[in-house]
C-alpha positions, 0 to 999 in steps of 0.5 A: 334455947341451943340444943347445945351445950355451954361447952359444945358452944365454946369449942365450937366458938375457938374452932371456928373464929377464923373460919367464920371471919372469913366465910363472908369472902370466901363461900361460893355465893348461892343460886335459887330456883324459884317457884310460884305456889300459893299456901305451901305445906312441907312434908320430907320423904325418907330419902330427903327430898322435900315437896309442898303443896298449895293451893289450886293442886299446885305441888313441888319438891326440892333436894335443898330446900332453894332449888324448887321445881313445879310438878304439878300446876293447877286444877284445871290446866296441869293439875298431876297430884290427882288424874281427873281432879275435877272429876274425882273430887267433883263432890267436894266442887259441886257442894262448894260451888267452885272448880278451885281448890284451896290450901291442902296438907299431906301427912303420911299415915300408919301405913306408910301411904301418903293422905291428902287433905283437901278443901274447896270453898265458894268464896264469898261465904263459909261454904266450904267442905273437907276431904282426903285422898290417898296415894303410894308415893308423894306425888301421887296420882292419889284417889279419892277417899270421900269428904268429911267436913262441911260448913256454910249450909243453910242455918249455919252460925259463921261466927261460931262455927268454922271455915272448914278450910287450911287442914294442917295434920300432923303426930303428937310426941305420944304418936296420936294423929291430930288435924288442926283447921279452920279460916276466918268466920268462927276461928280454928278448931282441932281434932283428934284422927283415926290414923288406920283411916285417915278420918277423924275419929267419931263424936266430936261434931267440929272439935274443939276450938282453939281461937278465934270467932266473929270472923276475925282475919285470922287462918292458916294454922300450923302445928309443930312440935319442938323436942328441943323445948317439948311445946307444940307452936301453933302457927297463924296468919293474921290480916288479909292475904293480898298485897295491901291486905297486911297478911303477917305471921303469928306463933302461940304455944301450948304444952299439949296439941289440943292447948290451951295455946298463950302468947309471949304476955301470956295471954290465953288465945281463945280470947283472941277474936273479934267483938260480936257483932263485928266483922273483920276487926283487926284491932280487936285480935291485933293484940295477941300472937307473937309476930314473926314477920309482916310485911317488910323491906331493908333501905338501900344506904348509899353504899349499897350496890343495889338502889332499889331493894326487894320489899316483901308484902303480906307473907304468910300462909306458912308451914314448918319443919324440925329435922331431928338428924340436923336440929334445923328448923324452917319457915315456909311461906308465900310472899308477894312483893311491893312492885308486882301486884299479886304475883307471889313466890314461895320463901324458906327461912331458918328459923332458931328458938331464943333462950326464952323458947320462942321461934326466931325466924332468919330476916334472909331466906335459906340459902345453905348456911349453917350455925357456926358462931360468928366471930367477935370482930364480925359482931360489931358495926352497922345494922339495917334494923327492922321492928316488925312490931306488932301491928297488922301492917297495911304498908310494909316496915321499913329498916332504920340504922344502928351500930353494935358498938364495941363497948356494948351500946347500940347507937343511932336510930334506937338506943341501948345495949347488946350482948354476945358471948358465945358468937350465937345467942344475942340479948338486946336493949332498944329504946328500953324494950328488951328482945333475945335471939340468935345471930348468924352469918346469912347471905343478903340477896340485894348485895350478893354478899354473906353478912352477920345478921340477928333474929331476936324477939322482943318481951312483948312478942314482935321481931326484930331483924338485923342484917349487917350493913358492911360487906366483904 
C-alpha cells in the first residue's frame, strides 16, 4: 500500500537502479546517541524537533530520530518536566500509594499549549489514577490541572473495569479528540475528550471497552490514523515487560477511532480477553492481533565479523508517528537485551504499509535511510530470516537462513517463491504461507554496513523479517 502511483515507482526505479546498487558501499555510516527511557510516547513540534516522554517523568529530544538527549531524568532525582513534582502531583501519588509515575502522553490541543497526561499506580494492584498538566512549551515546566480518573477503590471489579494507566490522546480525521488507555485488569478503553479543557467529556464513566478483560496481559494502547488507508491502527503490547516475560508489539485496525477493531484474520478484538476466573492466562488472547515484533536476534554466520550479535528481548510499549510532509511512518519503542538484565533503551524503526494496508516494521533501526527502490541485482542472495510467529514468546526468535534465487524461488531453511517487480513491494510464499511487505536498503547494526532488507506480514498476521547476509 505505497502512496506513490505506479508511474512514479517505475520512474524512480529507472533513475535509482545504479545509485541503489552503490548505496551500500558509498553512503556514510550513521552514528547514534542512545537514550534510556521506558514507554516512549512521541510528538513532533512545529520546528521539526521530536520529543519522547516516558515513565518516571523522563523525557528526551532529537532532531533526527537517531541522536537523543535526555532532558528530564526521573521524578525523584532529576525531573525537569514538572517543578517540585512530588508536591505538584502529590494528590495522585497519595491516592496510588506510590512515588512512581507510569507511562505518560503529551498532546498539543486547540489553545496551542501542550497537555501532559500522567498516571500513577500502586503496582501490585489496579489502585491507579490519571491526571493532566499543561505547559506552553513541550519541555515544560508543566502545571497540574488535576485528576480525572481513578481505579482500584474498594469494591472495584478489576476483571471488568480498567486499570487507569497508559493514556494516549489523539485527534481523529474529523478533528475530534479521544483518549485510549488501560492496562491488564479489565482491558483497554476509549473516551471522548473535550479539547477546550483537556478533560474527558462528562457522562462517560470509563468510556467504551475496545478489548481485554479478566486480567489479560495487554497494555500500552496507542492509536495512529493513516490518511493512506483511512484506517485507525491500535498498537498494543502483549505479555510482560521484563526481559524474560515476552513483551511483544501487536496492532489491529478500524475505520472508526472507537472501533470495532479487527486483526488480519478478521477477529473482533472485543473477544480478545482472558476466560472468566483466569489470571494472566496468555493462551486465551495470544491468537489475537497482528504481531509486529517480539524478542528476536539475527544469528551470526561464519562470514560475519561480529560473532556475538545483539539479541533483543521484550520490545514494547510503543508509540507511532506519521509525517505528512514525507509520507513516512515510524514506530518508537523500548527494548531490553539478552545479556543486560532489565536494562533498556529506545529504538526507532521505519514503518510501512503493505499492499493489504497493514503496518510492517523495518527489521533494523532507522538510520536516515530513504525509500529508493532496491536494484534488481541486489535483491537476490542469502538472507537471515526471522519468523516472529504469533506467540507471546518468552525466548527470542532467532534467524534462519534462506536464499532468494534469480528464478523466483526460495531455498534453504524455508522453501517457496518470491516476487518483487518494482524494487519496493515484495510478495513471498514460505512453506505455503503467503506474506506481503516492503524491501529497502537498511543499515545492519552488527556488520556496520548498508544492505537490502525486507519486512512482510503473513496472511494470518505474523511479521517476517529478512536481512541480506552479504555486505559490501
